[in-house]
C-alpha positions in Angstrom: -9.0 -16.6 27.6 -6.6 -19.2 28.9 -7.4 -20.9 32.2 -5.6 -19.3 35.1 -5.1 -16.0 33.1 -7.4 -13.8 35.2 -7.5 -10.3 34.0 -8.5 -7.2 36.0 -10.0 -3.8 35.2 -6.5 -2.4 34.5 -5.9 -5.0 31.8 -9.2 -4.0 30.3 -8.2 -0.3 30.4 -5.0 -1.2 28.5 -7.0 -3.1 25.9 -9.3 -0.1 25.4 -6.3 2.2 24.9 -4.9 -0.3 22.3 -8.2 -0.4 20.5 -8.1 3.4 20.1 -4.9 3.1 18.0 -7.2 2.1 15.2 -7.6 5.8 14.3 -3.8 6.3 14.1 -3.4 3.2 12.0 -6.1 4.2 9.6 -4.6 7.6 9.1 -1.1 6.2 8.6 -2.3 3.6 6.1 -4.4 6.2 4.2 -1.5 8.6 3.9 0.8 5.9 2.4 0.9 5.5 -1.4 0.5 2.0 -2.8 -1.7 0.7 0.0 -3.4 -2.5 -1.2 -6.6 -4.3 -0.3 -4.4 -6.9 1.5 -3.0 -4.1 3.7 -6.5 -3.0 4.7 -7.6 -6.6 5.2 -4.7 -7.1 7.6 -5.6 -4.0 9.6 -9.3 -5.1 9.7 -8.3 -8.6 11.0 -5.9 -7.1 13.6 -8.6 -4.9 15.1 -11.2 -7.6 14.9 -8.9 -9.7 17.1 -8.2 -6.7 19.4 -11.9 -6.0 19.9 -12.8 -9.6 20.4 -10.1 -9.8 23.1 -11.4 -6.7 24.8 -14.9 -8.0 24.8 -13.7 -11.4 26.2 -12.0 -9.5 29.0 -15.1 -7.5 29.7 -17.3 -10.6 29.8 -14.8 -12.2 32.2 -14.8 -9.2 34.5 -18.6 -9.2 34.6 -18.6 -12.9 35.4 -16.0 -12.4 38.2 -18.0 -9.3 39.4 -14.8 -7.3 39.1 -16.3 -4.2 37.6 -17.6 -2.3 40.5 
């Protein structure tokens, strides 16, 4: 997380909701003909980044004692 970019519990809530989109994205990609390994790899990488960002936010909120 960039210095000075303090997040709050509402930011974390938004990140959690974005992470739940993984189910819709998997369904959409599964229903599409011609899906390649590269398509799946891109989705995997996207959600890896999303979950890493979410966990970084969680760690920052714990550090700041902002989750009460």
